[in-house]
N, C-alpha and C positions, 0 to 999 in steps of 0.2 A: 831689055827690059829685067826691072828685078825680079829675085827670088823670094816667091812667095813663102817658100818653107824656110824655116830658121832654126836651125839644130840647137840646143841650148842643154846643160845639163851633163852628168855622166856618164859617161860610155857604159851601155848595159853588157853585161856578160854574152857569149852564144848561147842563145835558146832563149835567151830571157824576151827576144822581141824588139822592133825598135820605137822607141819613144822620143818624140822631138814636140818641141812648140813652133805653132801655125801663125806664121807675123802677120799673115793677114787679117786676122781676126783674132788671135792671141790666144786659139784654142789648144788645148795637147792631145795630143794625134798618139795613139798606141797601134803597133801590127804585130801581128802574129802570125809564124809559118804557121799553115799547118797540114803541111805538105802536098803530095801529089792524091788530087780525088779524081778518080775514072778519066787519069789521064792527064789533068790538067792541075797547074800547082796552084795550090790554092792557100789565099794570105784573108785574114781577118781584122778587122779595123774596126777601134775605139776612140771614141770622143767624150773629152770631161773639158771642163773649165780651172782643173788644178793638174799640177803632176801628181801630187800626193794621189787623187780621184782615178785619174787614166792609168796610174799603178795601179791601182787597188781593182780596175775591168780588164787590166791585162792578166793578171796572176787569177780571175775569174775564169776569163776564155782560157786560159792554157788548163786549168785544174777542169774545167768543164768536158775538154775536148779528151786530157787522157782518161775522163771517166765515160767515154763513148757517144759523146752529143752530138749531133750532127750539125755543128753549126755554119753549114753551108746549104742546109736543107732547102732548096724551094717550095714556098707553096705548103708549107709543113699546114699542119691541122691544130686544130687543139689537142684533139686524142691522142696523136703520134707528140706533140710538146709534155703533154702530161706524162706519157710510157717512159720520157726518155728523162723527163723531172723524178718521179717516184724513182725510179732505176739509180737517177743521181744521188738521190737523199738518203737510199737505203746503203750504199757503197761510203757516205763520206763520214761517216760515225753516232747519225741519227739512231734514234735508240726503235727497236724492231716494232715494238707498240707502237709507238708514233708514224713510222711507215705503214705501220695495218689501218691505223685510223685515216690517213691517207686516201688508200689504195681504197677503203669502206667510201671516201668522200669521193674519188674520182670513176669510180667504177658504177657507183650505184644511181649517183644522182648530178655529176658533172657532164660527161661523156654522153647517156643518156640524152641529152637536151640540147649539149653544143658540142661534140665530138665532132663532127663532121664540115662545122666553123673552120675557114682559114684563121691561124691565130691573127695574121696580120690583120684580119679584115673585124675581128671581136668587138664589140662594142658595150657599153654600159647598158643597152635594155636586153642584150643577151646574160649579160650577170645578172639581170634583175628575173629572167624569165626561170634562171637555174634557182634561186631563190625561190620565185613562186612555185614552181614543181614540186618542189619539198615540202613545201609547207600545205599544199595540196595533197602531196602522202602523207600527211600526219605526224610531219617531224616535229621535236619539243624547239623553243626559240632558243637552246642551248646549242642544239642540232646546226639548226640552220645558223647561227653565227661559225660552229666549225665549219660548216659547208663554204659559208663565205671566206672563211680565212685561207683555206686550203687555197680555192683559187687566187687568192689576192696574195696567196704567199707564192705560188706558182709563176704567177705573171712577173711577179717583184724580179724572181730570178731572170726570167725572158729578160725584162728590161734591163738590167744589169749587165748580160749578158750582148745588149743591144740585137734582138731577135723580134721586139717590138719598141714603138718610139715612145710609148707611156704603159702605163698599168693603167687599164678602164677599169677594172673591180675597185679601184680608191676611189671613180666615182661615184660609187654607189655607195650609200649609208647602209651598213652591216645591220643585220634584224637585232634590234634592243631584247635583254634578256632581264625579264623581273628581277629585283634584290631577292635573294630567296631568304628567308628567315630561316632560321636554326632552331629547331625545337628543342628547348633545353631541358635537359633530366634536372629533378630536382636529389636534394640529398636524400627524402624517401624513395624515388628512385634509385638512385646508386646503391643502397644500402639491399633494399630486394633484390639487386641484379650481383652484388657482391656474395649474397645466402645463397643463390642460384649459382653460381660459379664454386660453391665450398665444395672441395673433396671430389670435381672435376676436370679431367685429364688433362682436357683444352683449357683449366680455369685460368692459369697462369695467361696464357695468350691472351686473354679477355682482362687481365689486370695490368697487363702491360698498356694497353691501350686506355685504359682508364685512368691509369698512374701515370704516364708518361705523353699520351696525347701520339701513340705511333699509330701511322697507317698500318695498312694489313699487312701490306708486300713489306715495311720497314719489319716487321717485326718476324714475318716468315724467314728473311733473309738475315736473323742475327747468327752471328757466330760467339761460341763460347771466347773466342779470342777478339771480340768486341766489347766485353764487361770486364771490367777492370774491379774487383770485390775490395780492394785493398783500398781504393782508391772512392769506392761508391759512385762509379761513374760508366755509362753506357754510351757506346759511341756508334752513331748510326753511318753506317759507310755502302750499304747497297739493301736491293728489295729483290724480291722475287716477283716475277711478273710473267704471265702465260702470253706468246708471242707465236703466230703460225703454227697452234695447238701443240705447241710444249712448254714446259715451264722452265725459266731462264732465269738465273741471276744475274744482275745488272746493274751499276753503281747509281747511287741516290740520285735521283732527278735534277735537281738544281746543285749550285753550290752552297745555297745555303740550308740545303737538303743533308749534307754532310753535316753532323753535329754533333755535340757530348753531352748530354743530360746528366743531374746529379740523380742519382738511388737514394730515394730513401731506407731508412734501415728495416722497416717492415717489408721491402721488394727484395733487400737483398735476401733476407732471410728465405721469402716465398723462392726466389730465383734459386739460390743453395738445396732448398729441399726437392728441387724439381728437378737439379743436376745429379742427384743421388738418384733419385726414380727412373732417371734415364740412364744410368751405370747397369741400375737392376735389369734394365730392358737391354743393355747391351748383352749382359750377361747371357740372357735367355736367349737372344739373339746367338752370340756364339760368332762363326766363322761368315753367318750370313749378315753382319752388321755391316752396312758399308756407311764407314764416315766420312762425314761432311764437315764434321765441328759445328753443327747445327744447334742453336739453342732447341729448337723445336722441331723435331722430326718425326717421320713414320718409326712404326715400328721395328725397321730394319737401317735406320738412320737416313733413309731419302729424305725430299722435302716434302711437307704437307702439302696437298691439294688444297688450294684456297676456297675450291667450292666444298669440300670437304668442312672446312672450317664456319664458313657460311651454314652449314646444316645444323653445326653443332649450338652455332651461336643461335640460331631461331628455335631450337629447343627451351636454350637456358633462358631466353627471353619471354618464351611461352611460360615457362615453370616462374617467371618472376612476377607475372600479370602483364605485363609490358609490351602485349603486342606489334602495337609503331614501333620500337628501338631496332635503329639496325645498328650492322658491327661497326660501321664508320661515325654513327653517333656515338660510342666510345671515344672516339679524341674529339670530340665537337664540347661530351660533357666535360674530360679536361679542361679545356679552356675556358666556360661560362663558367664554371667553378674557380676558374683564378683570378676571371672578370672582380667576379662577385667578391672573391676576398681581398679587389683591392691591388693585385698586378697590375704591374704598369704595361700597357699594348706593347710594348719595343718587345718586353722579355719575355710576354707568349708568343709575341712572332715568331722568336727565334727557337723557342721552344717547340713550337710547332714546325720550325722548317719552314717559313713562309714566305715567299719572295720578294713581297715588300709588305711596310706597314699597312697601307690601302688596303691588301686582301684581309688581313686581320678585321681593321675597324671595320669594313663592309659586312663583313662576313660575322661579325659580334656585336655589332652595335645595341641590337635591340636589350644585349643583356646588361650597355652602360649607364641606363637611369637607375635602375635600381640600385648599381653600383655608386654613382655620383649621390643620389640621397642617403646611401649609408655612411660615404666619405663626409657628405654637409654636415652627419649626426654627429661622427666622430670628432671632426673640427670644430663643431660649436660645443662638446664637449670636453675637448682640451683648451678652447680661448675661453670660455665661460665657466668653467669646471672648480675653479675655484673661488667664485663668488659666490655659485649654486650653492657648496659649501656652506660659504659661511651664510648665507640664508637662510640654508636647512636648519644648521646650528643655533642660530638666534630664534627660530621657529618652535625648535625643542627647548629652548631655555625658558621660552615664556610660560607662564602655564595657563594649562587646556588649550594651546596650540600644535600640533605635530604629532599628538599622544594619540587623540582617540583615531581619527579616520586614517596613519599612517601614512600620508601623503605628505608633501610640502607645497610650498606657494603656487608651485610651478606644475601641479598635478602630476608628479614623477615620484613614485614610489620608494621610499625611503630603504636603503639599505640594498641597492641596488646598484 
């Protein structure tokens, strides 16, 4: 009788598990020894169509086992798996704020509806029930999308670990989120805000949002070491976030969030003046000053509470007569003004630290028509300018033409 198992490929190191290709159907098989559980030797087997995929599954199983996931638990419920999954995510380097979001969705909207369902018996209808209950609770479309995404991601990890045969959440179409039109700040609005910020102790914070498009957390996480005055550059490397009730400095969210921004001459002077003011505060605080090298700090050098920054901005926007403006709208104002000035979208994407050009395009698409009209008008002036100048000259040379009404034959004011 022919052997249905054929071992192919390189020998694996001790502890890496067995990896071979099955001759009967060509599938790659990986086995990991999980040790002794309840007096029995336990092994986990994974299957894949390619060696590379099987090797990846083996590594994920080994990592999950190291993080305490019970890969051999019989009749695991959705609640039990989600508890393990959240713990696994908290230990694999996921940002604390992201894990807090996962717990919010799991504890309030997923477990109360399907927590007692056996993981293997979860159906697309159950996923739909989760979304429906959250919708009845008044959650916004974006929150519904997030809740669905958390369940989908948790089941994707369960599928990769061969705990379930398929990801049933993928069979349910995610809630649609209406495209949010960013309300643009006009030049007059920006000037009103700038006047209200003048001489305010928090003014430089808001100027950085307006002139650099920085997020609140990015501004509050800035260190003086991140600013190169000689080169006129500012490096975004980290962010200040609140997680589990505590303020924490964390690396910028994505690779593109780590970026270097040019500083204008006026902003360099504003920041230098702010540093001189901070040096005065340091002298006043004396030994009570706690040095974090923060650009924007409290009276004793500690991080500013983001909520206090928001409160101060509320007072400034009220003084400017713009009660609808949020602090984050300063970032939008930065982007919309650049669009209006004809700056390429990819450049704006890089300045904002967006992960994709689609995010930038979708967020600021409403500003494009005005910018496109202006670009076409400029092109018309470049292409047709010489011809129009010649016609205007001819019109003024002819007696009685162009001198009385002050416009050329195209209705364009002369001398503009």
